[in-house]
C-alpha positions, 0 to 999 in steps of 0.5 A, a space after each residue: 228301400 224295399 227289394 222292389 223298388 230297388 229291382 224297379 229303378 235298376 232295371 230302369 236305367 239298364 233299360 234306358 242304358 241299352 235303348 241308348 246304346 242301340 240307338 247310337 248304334 242305329 244312328 251309325 251311316 253303315 260305312 262307320 257302322 261296318 266299321 264298329 262291327 268290322 273289328 268284332 268280325 274280324 275277331 270271330 274269323 281269327 278265331 274260325 280260321 286259325 290260319 286267317 292271316 296267312 290268306 291272301 288280301 281276297 281269301 280274307 274279304 270273302 271270309 269277312 264277307 261271309 262273316 259279316 251279315 251273321 254277326 251283325 243279325 247275333 249282335 242285333 238279336 243280343 242287344 234286344 235280348 239283353 233289351 228284353 231282359 231289362 224290361 222284363 225286371 222292370 215290367 215284374 216289378 209292378 205286382 198291382 198287375 196281373 203277371 200276363 199284363 206286365 209279359 204283355 207290357 214288356 214284350 210290347 214294349 220291345 217289339 215298339 222299339 224295334 219298329 222304331 229302331 227301324 224307322 230311325 235307321 231308314 233315315 240314316 245314310 246308307 241304313 235301310 229299316 227292314 222288317 226282317 232286323 224286326 223279326 230278327 230282335 222279337 226272336 233275341 226278345 222272345 227268347 230272352 224272356 222265355 228264359 227269365 220267366 222260367 228262372 223265376 218259375 222255377 227258383 221260386 221267384 213266382 208269387 213273387 212276380 204273380 203276388 200269390 202265396 207259393 202252393 
C-alpha cells in the first residue's frame, strides 16, 4: 500500500471521527453542554486563580461566568482547527487536482460543515445556531490550514502536494 493511500485512509477516518465528535457535542441540550464544558472551566479557573477554592460561592460563580464563554469559543476554534487538519490532509492526497483546488475543497468542506453544525444546533433544546460561531470555527480552520500549508512547503513536502519536482 503506498504512502498516499495510507495518508488518505487515515486522514479520512480521523476526519469522520472529528466530525462525529462535533456532531455529538452539538447534539447536547444547553444544560448538558454547560455541564460538559463546566468541568474544563473549573480546571481552568483553578489554574488562572490559584486561590479559586478559597473564594466564596458568589465569587466562584462570577469567575466561572467570566471564563465560560471564552473557553467555549476556544473549544469551537480548536475542534475546527483539528477538523481542518484532517480535511487538509485528506484533500492533498488527491494529486490529480491542482493544489489550489485541493485547498479550496478542504476549506469549503470545513465551511459547509460549520454552517451545517450551526443549523443542527438551532434544533437542539436551549441551543442556537449563530453566524458568529461559524466565524470562530473558520478562524480555527484558517489558522490550521495556513499552518499545515506552511509546514508542508517548508519541509520539502511541496513537490508531493503540488505534484511538481522540487526546484
